FIZAMAR-178130 format. One record per residue (C-alpha): residue in three letters; x, y, z. Coordinates in pm, whole numbers, always signed. Layout:
+--------+--------+--------+--------+
| residu |   east |  north |     up |
+--------+--------+--------+--------+
|    ALA |      X |      Y |      Z |
...
+--------+--------+--------+--------+
END
This chain:
+--------+--------+--------+--------+
| residu |   east |  north |     up |
+--------+--------+--------+--------+
|    MET |   -623 |   +748 |  +2503 |
|    LEU |   -699 |  +1100 |  +2397 |
|    ALA |  -1057 |  +1220 |  +2393 |
|    THR |  -1207 |  +1260 |  +2016 |
|    LEU |  -1284 |  +1680 |  +2100 |
|    GLY |   -916 |  +1705 |  +2201 |
|    LEU |   -794 |  +1491 |  +1876 |
|    VAL |  -1051 |  +1754 |  +1653 |
|    THR |   -920 |  +2053 |  +1813 |
|    TYR |   -542 |  +1914 |  +1794 |
|    PHE |   -545 |  +1824 |  +1400 |
|    VAL |   -847 |  +2007 |  +1260 |
|    ALA |   -786 |  +2361 |  +1344 |
|    PRO |   -746 |  +2439 |  +1068 |
|    LYS |   -790 |  +2130 |   +898 |
|    PRO |   -464 |  +1989 |   +829 |
|    ASN |   -337 |  +1908 |   +474 |
|    ILE |   -260 |  +1531 |   +371 |
|    VAL |    -51 |  +1386 |   +180 |
|    LEU |    -54 |   +974 |   +118 |
|    VAL |   +220 |   +859 |    -86 |
|    LEU |   +170 |   +501 |   -198 |
|    VAL |   +444 |   +312 |   -350 |
|    ASP |   +413 |    +14 |   -557 |
|    ASP |   +570 |   -301 |   -488 |
|    MET |   +807 |   -170 |   -229 |
|    GLY |   +877 |   -413 |    +57 |
|    TRP |   +939 |   -416 |   +393 |
|    ARG |  +1306 |   -376 |   +340 |
|    ASP |  +1356 |   -202 |    +56 |
|    VAL |  +1463 |   +134 |   +247 |
|    GLY |  +1760 |   +212 |   +446 |
|    TYR |  +1614 |   +215 |   +791 |
|    ALA |  +1471 |   -120 |   +765 |
|    GLY |  +1807 |   -236 |   +681 |
|    SER |  +1842 |   -234 |   +333 |
|    ASP |  +2209 |   -395 |   +205 |
|    LEU |  +2214 |   -205 |   -129 |
|    TYR |  +1921 |    +40 |   -118 |
|    LYS |  +1956 |   +415 |    -67 |
|    THR |  +1644 |   +622 |    +99 |
|    PRO |  +1784 |   +877 |   +300 |
|    ASN |  +1479 |  +1121 |   +268 |
|    ILE |  +1230 |   +830 |   +358 |
|    ASP |  +1486 |   +765 |   +636 |
|    ARG |  +1524 |  +1123 |   +775 |
|    LEU |  +1146 |  +1215 |   +753 |
|    SER |  +1042 |   +835 |   +933 |
|    ALA |  +1313 |   +920 |  +1194 |
|    GLN |  +1128 |  +1268 |  +1240 |
|    GLY |   +787 |  +1101 |  +1275 |
|    VAL |   +645 |   +762 |  +1345 |
|    ARG |   +758 |   +465 |  +1193 |
|    PHE |   +547 |   +143 |  +1169 |
|    THR |   +763 |   -199 |  +1212 |
|    ARG |   +451 |   -419 |  +1166 |
|    ALA |   +269 |   -247 |   +876 |
|    TYR |    +64 |   -489 |   +644 |
|    SER |   -101 |   -434 |   +296 |
|    ALA |   -460 |   -521 |   +246 |
|    HIS |   -357 |   -768 |     -2 |
|    PRO |    -32 |   -934 |   -161 |
|    VAL |   -117 |   -749 |   -522 |
|    CYS |   -202 |   -415 |   -621 |
|    SER |   -580 |   -361 |   -755 |
|    PRO |   -726 |   -493 |   -395 |
|    THR |   -533 |   -262 |   -172 |
|    ARG |   -602 |    +61 |   -374 |
|    ALA |   -947 |    -45 |   -332 |
|    ALA |   -944 |    -88 |    +28 |
|    ILE |   -741 |   +250 |    +68 |
|    MET |  -1037 |   +426 |   -147 |
|    THR |  -1320 |   +249 |    +68 |
|    GLY |  -1174 |   +162 |   +380 |
|    LYS |  -1318 |   -164 |   +341 |
|    ASN |  -1171 |   -550 |   +328 |
|    PRO |  -1123 |   -603 |    -35 |
|    VAL |  -1334 |   -891 |    -58 |
|    ARG |  -1625 |   -633 |    +33 |
|    VAL |  -1579 |   -486 |   -296 |
|    GLY |  -1532 |   -777 |   -491 |
|    ILE |  -1172 |   -697 |   -579 |
|    THR |   -938 |   -985 |   -469 |
|    ASP |   -717 |   -982 |   -757 |
|    TRP |   -525 |   -721 |   -938 |
|    ILE |   -723 |   -608 |  -1237 |
|    PRO |   -770 |   -798 |  -1442 |
|    GLY |   -610 |  -1112 |  -1319 |
|    ASP |   -447 |  -1402 |  -1391 |
|    ARG |   -687 |  -1711 |  -1548 |
|    PRO |   -428 |  -2007 |  -1568 |
|    SER |   -650 |  -2299 |  -1789 |
|    ASP |   -436 |  -2513 |  -1609 |
|    GLY |   -529 |  -2441 |  -1226 |
|    LEU |   -688 |  -2697 |  -1063 |
|    MET |   -992 |  -2472 |   -951 |
|    ASP |  -1245 |  -2237 |  -1110 |
|    THR |  -1142 |  -1892 |   -935 |
|    PRO |  -1418 |  -1636 |   -873 |
|    GLU |  -1439 |  -1330 |  -1109 |
|    ILE |  -1345 |   -991 |   -994 |
|    ASN |  -1507 |   -636 |  -1021 |
|    ASN |  -1284 |   -486 |  -1280 |
|    GLN |  -1326 |   -157 |  -1142 |
|    LEU |  -1449 |    +11 |   -847 |
|    ALA |  -1813 |    +64 |   -809 |
|    LEU |  -1945 |   +407 |   -813 |
|    SER |  -2169 |   +347 |   -539 |
|    GLU |  -1869 |   +285 |   -330 |
|    ILE |  -1807 |   +647 |   -115 |
|    THR |  -1461 |   +694 |   -165 |
|    LEU |  -1207 |   +861 |    +65 |
|    ALA |  -1192 |  +1126 |   -179 |
|    GLU |  -1575 |  +1205 |   -188 |
|    ASN |  -1550 |  +1174 |   +197 |
|    LEU |  -1319 |  +1431 |   +171 |
|    LYS |  -1484 |  +1661 |    -52 |
|    GLN |  -1761 |  +1678 |   +182 |
|    GLN |  -1524 |  +1862 |   +465 |
|    GLY |  -1406 |  +2120 |   +231 |
|    TYR |  -1084 |  +1953 |    +83 |
|    ARG |   -930 |  +1999 |   -250 |
|    THR |   -870 |  +1586 |   -405 |
|    TRP |   -575 |  +1530 |   -655 |
|    SER |   -455 |  +1183 |   -762 |
|    ILE |   -143 |  +1215 |   -889 |
|    GLY |     -4 |   +847 |  -1029 |
|    LYS |   -124 |   +506 |  -1084 |
|    TRP |   -494 |   +432 |  -1031 |
|    HIS |   -573 |    +88 |  -1174 |
|    LEU |   -924 |   +119 |  -1013 |
|    GLY |  -1094 |   +168 |  -1375 |
|    GLY |  -1089 |   +303 |  -1694 |
|    ASP |  -1350 |   +574 |  -1849 |
|    GLY |  -1630 |   +633 |  -1607 |
|    PHE |  -1460 |   +497 |  -1345 |
|    ARG |  -1168 |   +677 |  -1335 |
|    PRO |  -1012 |   +929 |  -1011 |
|    THR |  -1248 |  +1203 |  -1117 |
|    ASP |  -1496 |  +1001 |  -1136 |
|    GLN |  -1447 |   +883 |   -763 |
|    GLY |  -1433 |  +1252 |   -606 |
|    PHE |  -1108 |  +1383 |   -735 |
|    ASP |  -1080 |  +1716 |   -830 |
|    VAL |   -759 |  +1643 |  -1100 |
|    ASN |   -613 |  +1289 |  -1204 |
|    ILE |   -307 |  +1277 |  -1366 |
|    GLY |   -138 |   +991 |  -1522 |
|    GLY |   -414 |   +759 |  -1345 |
|    SER |   -608 |   +503 |  -1554 |
|    HIS |   -718 |   +133 |  -1576 |
|    VAL |   -389 |    -41 |  -1638 |
|    GLY |   -145 |   -117 |  -1335 |
|    GLN |   +255 |    -27 |  -1511 |
|    PRO |   +370 |   +228 |  -1730 |
|    GLY |   +456 |   +134 |  -2087 |
|    SER |   +801 |   +313 |  -1986 |
|    TYR |   +984 |   +562 |  -1709 |
|    ILE |  +1125 |   +732 |  -1992 |
|    ALA |   +875 |   +920 |  -2191 |
|    PRO |   +730 |   +919 |  -2413 |
|    PHE |   +552 |   +720 |  -2120 |
|    GLY |   +314 |   +522 |  -2339 |
|    LYS |    -46 |   +479 |  -2329 |
|    ASN |    -73 |   +349 |  -2009 |
|    VAL |    +34 |   +621 |  -1821 |
|    ASN |   -297 |   +865 |  -1919 |
|    PRO |   -393 |  +1186 |  -1873 |
|    MET |    -53 |  +1328 |  -1877 |
|    PRO |    +43 |  +1718 |  -1955 |
|    ASP |    +42 |  +1826 |  -2321 |
|    ASP |   +449 |  +1978 |  -2273 |
|    VAL |   +620 |  +1634 |  -2144 |
|    LYS |   +942 |  +1583 |  -2356 |
|    ASP |  +1075 |  +1250 |  -2471 |
|    GLY |  +1350 |  +1167 |  -2243 |
|    GLU |  +1158 |  +1330 |  -1899 |
|    PHE |  +1188 |  +1044 |  -1611 |
|    LEU |   +822 |   +979 |  -1502 |
|    THR |   +842 |  +1001 |  -1132 |
|    ASP |   +993 |  +1341 |  -1138 |
|    ARG |   +705 |  +1430 |  -1396 |
|    LEU |   +456 |  +1354 |  -1178 |
|    THR |   +632 |  +1484 |   -863 |
|    LEU |   +651 |  +1831 |  -1068 |
|    GLU |   +232 |  +1813 |  -1125 |
|    ALA |   +214 |  +1770 |   -699 |
|    ILE |   +398 |  +2015 |   -657 |
|    LYS |   +207 |  +2246 |   -868 |
|    LEU |   -117 |  +2175 |   -728 |
|    ILE |    +24 |  +2248 |   -378 |
|    ASN |   +153 |  +2568 |   -492 |
|    GLU |   -167 |  +2701 |   -599 |
|    PRO |   -332 |  +2998 |   -381 |
|    SER |   -586 |  +2859 |   -188 |
|    ASP |   -771 |  +2909 |   +133 |
|    LYS |   -863 |  +2512 |   +147 |
|    PRO |   -713 |  +2260 |   +286 |
|    PHE |   -568 |  +1981 |     +6 |
|    PHE |   -588 |  +1580 |     +4 |
|    LEU |   -268 |  +1423 |   -250 |
|    TYR |   -308 |  +1060 |   -315 |
|    PHE |    +30 |  +1016 |   -454 |
|    PRO |     +4 |   +676 |   -564 |
|    GLU |   +344 |   +581 |   -722 |
|    TYR |   +414 |   +386 |  -1057 |
|    ALA |   +757 |   +317 |   -926 |
|    VAL |   +895 |    +87 |   -843 |
|    HIS |   +678 |   -186 |  -1019 |
|    THR |   +831 |   -323 |  -1369 |
|    PRO |   +921 |   -233 |  -1593 |
|    ILE |  +1269 |   -183 |  -1381 |
|    GLN |  +1410 |   +134 |  -1562 |
|    ALA |  +1632 |   +381 |  -1409 |
|    LYS |  +1863 |   +669 |  -1488 |
|    PRO |  +2172 |   +587 |  -1636 |
|    GLU |  +2337 |   +821 |  -1383 |
|    ASP |  +2160 |   +650 |  -1052 |
|    ILE |  +2237 |   +300 |  -1193 |
|    GLU |  +2636 |   +367 |  -1190 |
|    GLN |  +2623 |   +498 |   -795 |
|    PHE |  +2493 |   +138 |   -697 |
|    ALA |  +2695 |   -107 |   -963 |
|    ASN |  +2991 |   -168 |   -744 |
|    LEU |  +2823 |   -147 |   -449 |
|    LYS |  +2843 |   -502 |   -285 |
|    THR |  +2956 |   -678 |    +35 |
|    GLU |  +2978 |  -1035 |   +134 |
|    THR |  +2651 |  -1093 |   +285 |
|    GLN |  +2486 |   -895 |    +44 |
|    LYS |  +2135 |  -1040 |    -33 |
|    GLN |  +1965 |   -703 |   -259 |
|    LYS |  +2211 |   -702 |   -538 |
|    ASN |  +1991 |   -525 |   -836 |
|    ALA |  +2186 |   -210 |   -897 |
|    LYS |  +1877 |    -73 |  -1147 |
|    TYR |  +1590 |   -110 |   -889 |
|    ALA |  +1831 |    +51 |   -610 |
|    ALA |  +1866 |   +306 |   -866 |
|    LEU |  +1478 |   +342 |   -903 |
|    ILE |  +1424 |   +357 |   -535 |
|    TRP |  +1681 |   +614 |   -514 |
|    ASN |  +1497 |   +825 |   -774 |
|    LEU |  +1188 |   +789 |   -592 |
|    ASP |  +1331 |   +898 |   -288 |
|    GLN |  +1485 |  +1220 |   -414 |
|    ASN |  +1144 |  +1279 |   -500 |
|    ILE |  +1000 |  +1238 |   -175 |
|    GLY |  +1265 |  +1484 |   -124 |
|    ARG |  +1155 |  +1727 |   -338 |
|    LEU |   +801 |  +1713 |   -227 |
|    ALA |   +860 |  +1773 |   +159 |
|    LYS |  +1111 |  +2034 |    +78 |
|    ASN |   +868 |  +2217 |   -142 |
|    LEU |   +581 |  +2146 |   +138 |
|    ASP |   +853 |  +2303 |   +372 |
|    ASP |   +947 |  +2614 |   +151 |
|    THR |   +620 |  +2706 |    +99 |
|    GLY |   +536 |  +2689 |   +458 |
|    LYS |   +269 |  +2413 |   +430 |
|    LEU |   +455 |  +2144 |   +581 |
|    ALA |   +374 |  +2209 |   +949 |
|    ASN |    +16 |  +2163 |   +923 |
|    THR |    +40 |  +1892 |   +638 |
|    ILE |    +32 |  +1485 |   +786 |
|    PHE |   +245 |  +1268 |   +565 |
|    LEU |   +197 |   +951 |   +522 |
|    PHE |   +397 |   +678 |   +352 |
|    THR |   +332 |   +282 |   +269 |
|    SER |   +313 |    +32 |     +8 |
|    ASP |    +54 |   -140 |   -194 |
|    ASN |   +210 |   -516 |   -150 |
|    GLY |   +535 |   -658 |    -85 |
|    GLY |   +809 |   -665 |   -277 |
|    LEU |   +862 |   -875 |   -597 |
|    SER |  +1101 |  -1141 |   -581 |
|    GLY |  +1323 |  -1197 |   -799 |
|    VAL |  +1354 |   -805 |   -840 |
|    THR |  +1448 |   -734 |   -483 |
|    ASN |  +1499 |   -998 |   -209 |
|    ASN |  +1293 |   -995 |   +107 |
|    GLU |  +1467 |  -1182 |   +314 |
|    PRO |  +1467 |  -1256 |   +606 |
|    LEU |  +1107 |  -1215 |   +527 |
|    ARG |   +977 |  -1519 |   +364 |
|    ALA |   +845 |  -1472 |    +10 |
|    GLY |   +703 |  -1152 |   -177 |
|    LYS |   +468 |  -1037 |   -373 |
|    GLY |   +139 |  -1257 |   -472 |
|    LEU |   +159 |  -1473 |   -158 |
|    GLU |    +17 |  -1410 |   +185 |
|    TYR |   +365 |  -1472 |   +373 |
|    GLU |   +542 |  -1164 |   +562 |
|    GLY |   +764 |  -1077 |   +240 |
|    GLY |   +385 |  -1037 |    +42 |
|    ILE |   +204 |   -824 |   +280 |
|    ARG |   +479 |   -662 |   +495 |
|    VAL |   +521 |   -323 |   +395 |
|    PRO |   +763 |     +7 |   +499 |
|    ALA |   +547 |   +289 |   +677 |
|    PHE |   +553 |   +615 |   +831 |
|    ALA |   +367 |   +917 |   +909 |
|    TYR |   +539 |  +1287 |   +973 |
|    CYS |   +402 |  +1616 |  +1063 |
|    PRO |   +673 |  +1802 |  +1230 |
|    ALA |   +442 |  +2040 |  +1383 |
|    LYS |   +209 |  +1796 |  +1525 |
|    ILE |   +361 |  +1411 |  +1549 |
|    LYS |   +694 |  +1381 |  +1821 |
|    PRO |   +964 |  +1230 |  +1681 |
|    GLY |  +1122 |   +961 |  +1712 |
|    GLN |   +821 |   +745 |  +1811 |
|    VAL |   +786 |   +356 |  +1697 |
|    ILE |   +491 |   +177 |  +1672 |
|    ASN |   +510 |   -204 |  +1702 |
|    GLU |   +144 |   -282 |  +1704 |
|    PRO |    +12 |   -400 |  +1331 |
|    VAL |   -178 |   -159 |  +1121 |
|    ILE |   -300 |   -276 |   +744 |
|    SER |   -391 |    -38 |   +469 |
|    MET |   -747 |    +33 |   +597 |
|    ASP |   -637 |   +195 |   +926 |
|    PHE |   -462 |   +460 |   +702 |
|    THR |   -806 |   +565 |   +530 |
|    ALA |   -974 |   +555 |   +916 |
|    THR |   -693 |   +787 |   +994 |
|    ILE |   -707 |  +1039 |   +708 |
|    LEU |  -1079 |  +1051 |   +762 |
|    ASP |  -1035 |  +1122 |  +1165 |
|    ALA |   -744 |  +1369 |  +1082 |
|    ALA |  -1010 |  +1569 |   +858 |
|    GLY |  -1295 |  +1530 |  +1108 |
|    SER |  -1509 |  +1359 |   +917 |
|    LYS |  -1788 |  +1130 |  +1093 |
|    SER |  -1735 |   +873 |   +838 |
|    LYS |  -1603 |   +533 |   +951 |
|    ALA |  -1358 |   +324 |   +768 |
|    MET |  -1529 |    -39 |   +803 |
|    ASP |  -1204 |   -237 |   +852 |
|    GLY |   -961 |    +18 |   +969 |
|    SER |   -894 |   +160 |  +1325 |
|    SER |   -739 |   +534 |  +1339 |
|    PHE |   -418 |   +514 |  +1474 |
|    LEU |   -449 |   +928 |  +1498 |
|    SER |   -382 |   +941 |  +1889 |
|    ALA |    -63 |   +755 |  +1856 |
|    LEU |    +87 |   +969 |  +1599 |
|    ILE |    +68 |  +1252 |  +1923 |
|    GLY |   +174 |  +1024 |  +2212 |
|    GLY |   -141 |   +830 |  +2278 |
|    LYS |   -213 |   +439 |  +2298 |
|    PHE |   -302 |   +205 |  +1984 |
|    LYS |   -394 |   -140 |  +1999 |
|    GLN |   -509 |   -383 |  +1730 |
|    ARG |   -862 |   -566 |  +1869 |
|    ARG |   -935 |   -730 |  +1568 |
|    PRO |   -784 |   -968 |  +1343 |
|    PHE |   -638 |   -925 |   +998 |
|    VAL |   -774 |  -1138 |   +715 |
|    TRP |   -645 |  -1170 |   +359 |
|    HIS |   -869 |  -1327 |    +71 |
|    TYR |   -669 |  -1446 |   -284 |
|    PRO |   -872 |  -1697 |   -433 |
|    GLN |   -697 |  -1645 |   -712 |
|    TYR |   -389 |  -1777 |   -892 |
|    HIS |    -92 |  -1523 |   -947 |
|    SER |   +220 |  -1589 |  -1147 |
|    ALA |   +463 |  -1522 |   -863 |
|    GLY |   +356 |  -1889 |   -712 |
|    ASN |    +12 |  -1834 |   -492 |
|    HIS |   -253 |  -2108 |   -547 |
|    PRO |   -582 |  -2059 |   -403 |
|    SER |   -556 |  -1918 |    -20 |
|    SER |   -669 |  -1715 |   +230 |
|    ALA |   -473 |  -1636 |   +551 |
|    MET |   -509 |  -1427 |   +907 |
|    LEU |   -301 |  -1268 |  +1110 |
|    ASP |   -472 |  -1310 |  +1504 |
|    GLY |   -261 |  -1147 |  +1785 |
|    ASN |    +65 |  -1312 |  +1703 |
|    ILE |    -78 |  -1659 |  +1521 |
|    LYS |    -52 |  -1662 |  +1154 |
|    THR |   -308 |  -1879 |   +956 |
|    ILE |   -291 |  -1981 |   +596 |
|    HIS |   -546 |  -2182 |   +433 |
|    TYR |   -498 |  -2332 |    +97 |
|    TYR |   -836 |  -2435 |    -86 |
|    GLU |   -685 |  -2687 |   -379 |
|    ASP |   -568 |  -2959 |   -106 |
|    ASP |   -824 |  -2800 |   +194 |
|    ARG |   -458 |  -2759 |   +402 |
|    THR |   -429 |  -2524 |   +671 |
|    GLU |    -82 |  -2369 |   +774 |
|    PHE |    -24 |  -2185 |  +1121 |
|    TYR |   +264 |  -1981 |  +1250 |
|    ASP |   +339 |  -1820 |  +1594 |
|    LEU |   +505 |  -1514 |  +1484 |
|    ALA |   +619 |  -1428 |  +1820 |
|    LEU |   +815 |  -1726 |  +1821 |
|    ASP |   +884 |  -1772 |  +1460 |
|    PRO |   +888 |  -1425 |  +1263 |
|    TYR |  +1018 |  -1564 |   +961 |
|    GLU |   +775 |  -1858 |   +915 |
|    LYS |  +1039 |  -2127 |   +912 |
|    ARG |   +794 |  -2369 |  +1131 |
|    ASP |   +420 |  -2450 |   +976 |
|    LEU |   +293 |  -2573 |  +1290 |
|    GLY |    -65 |  -2742 |  +1170 |
|    PRO |    +58 |  -3081 |  +1103 |
|    LEU |   +171 |  -3103 |  +1505 |
|    ASN |   -182 |  -2940 |  +1606 |
|    PRO |   -415 |  -3041 |  +1307 |
|    GLY |   -715 |  -2944 |  +1632 |
|    LYS |   -583 |  -2550 |  +1622 |
|    ALA |   -498 |  -2541 |  +1262 |
|    ASN |   -916 |  -2642 |  +1163 |
|    ASN |  -1006 |  -2414 |  +1450 |
|    HIS |   -798 |  -2105 |  +1308 |
|    TRP |   -942 |  -2211 |   +981 |
|    ARG |  -1301 |  -2191 |  +1116 |
|    LYS |  -1232 |  -1815 |  +1220 |
|    LEU |  -1108 |  -1703 |   +909 |
|    LYS |  -1379 |  -1847 |   +714 |
|    ALA |  -1650 |  -1735 |   +965 |
|    ILE |  -1502 |  -1350 |   +901 |
|    LEU |  -1472 |  -1435 |   +533 |
|    ASP |  -1833 |  -1558 |   +535 |
|    SER |  -1936 |  -1256 |   +732 |
|    MET |  -1812 |  -1001 |   +469 |
|    GLY |  -1949 |  -1226 |   +175 |
|    ALA |  -1653 |  -1356 |    +19 |
|    LYS |  -1646 |  -1582 |   -280 |
|    TYR |  -1458 |  -1868 |   -284 |
|    PRO |  -1261 |  -2106 |   -551 |
|    THR |  -1427 |  -2433 |   -658 |
|    LEU |  -1217 |  -2772 |   -808 |
|    ARG |  -1261 |  -2780 |  -1139 |
|    LYS |  -1470 |  -3112 |  -1271 |
|    PRO |  -1280 |  -3389 |  -1521 |
|    LYS |  -1323 |  -3300 |  -1863 |
|    PRO |  -1587 |  -3591 |  -2014 |
+--------+--------+--------+--------+
END
C-alpha cells in the first residue's frame, strides 16, 4: 500500500481536476465491454480500457435519489433519511406502512462540493439533481454552477423544449436540440474558461432514464442489429446509449485538446441497475428497484492518462460512497466519507481490499416489484430480508453469481445469523423500518 504522503504528492501536486459522470439507470451490461449484444459504447470502452475497470461496482441503492445522496455525502442513504426516489411510491394496497423519507438533502449535510470548495476547487453540477428544489438545489449545496438540476428525476423530453423539469437551462436553447448534447456543450464551456484553480465537474446525466427518446438517425443504425441469441432488443434505448457515449467522447476530447486531460481524474458510474423491460440485465437477476444483482450492479471505471496505469481490472467490490472517498482523497481533503473507502492507491497499482459489508435498505415499495426489504453483501454472501413475511434469502455469489439458488430454506440458522448481522448494522445507522398495517375495523 502506498503511503498517504506518496499519494498526496502523486495526485495533488498540482491538484487534479475531477470529473464524475453519473449515468441514470445504466445497467452493468449496458456497455460494450461488459458484453452487450446490441449497445455500442466505443468511447466508454476505450476510456475504461485505458484506465481501471471495476467488475463488481455497486450503487448505494437500487433507485436514484438515495444513491445521489450517498455520493454527495459519502454516507449510506439510511443516514440521510433518503431510502427511496423522491418523493417515492406510497401504494394504498401494500401490506405494510412504510417510513417517510426526506424529500431533500438536508442543508446540514457537508456535501462533496462543499468539501472541494474548501480545497480551492470550482464546482459545477450539470444535469439531474433530484435531491430537492428551491432552497435545496446544487447552488445551495456547495456548487458554483447548476445547469439543468431541479427536484425532479427525469426530463419532460430529451428534445427541446425539454419541459419545466430540466431547469435552469440557458435562454438560447433552440427547439430540436438534444438534451445530452446541450448539457455536454455547457460542461465544455465551463472547462474552457481560463482559471488557475482546479475544477470538479459533477455530471449526473439524465440519460438513459425514461422517456426513451433518441435521434432518428441513431435509432436507424440499431434497428436491424439482431442475432439469434440476442437479449437486448430496444433499438431506441441503444440509440440513447450511443448518443450518451458520443458525448462522453466529446467531453474527453475537449479535455485532451485543452491540455487538461493529463491532470484530470475521470470517473464513471451509474446510480442503479438497468430498468427491466427497457433493457435486459441478464445474466444478472432482476433490475432497477430490486436488491438482486441486476438492480445494484453497475458499470464503472476510472481514467487519468498521465497517472493511472492502463488496462487494469479491479475485481474487489466498490460502492457509490467509495467514489466520494476517492475524490476527497485525490483532492487532498482531510474529510472522510463515513461509509466509503478510497480506492485511490489501487488506481496507480497499489492494493485495494474491501473489509466491510455493504448494506442496502429499501423499506418502501417500488413499481418494478420491490417489497420492503434490506440486503447485505458480506464477502461473497448476499443476504436479502423481506419484511412482509419476515423471510431471509441468502446466496453464495462465488458459486451462484446470478442468484438462482436461495440457500435460506436449507440453512435457516445461517439465514437468521445473516439477518441479525444486517439488522445490527442498520440499527447502528438509525434505520427506520416498515410496519404491518392494522386491519381496518
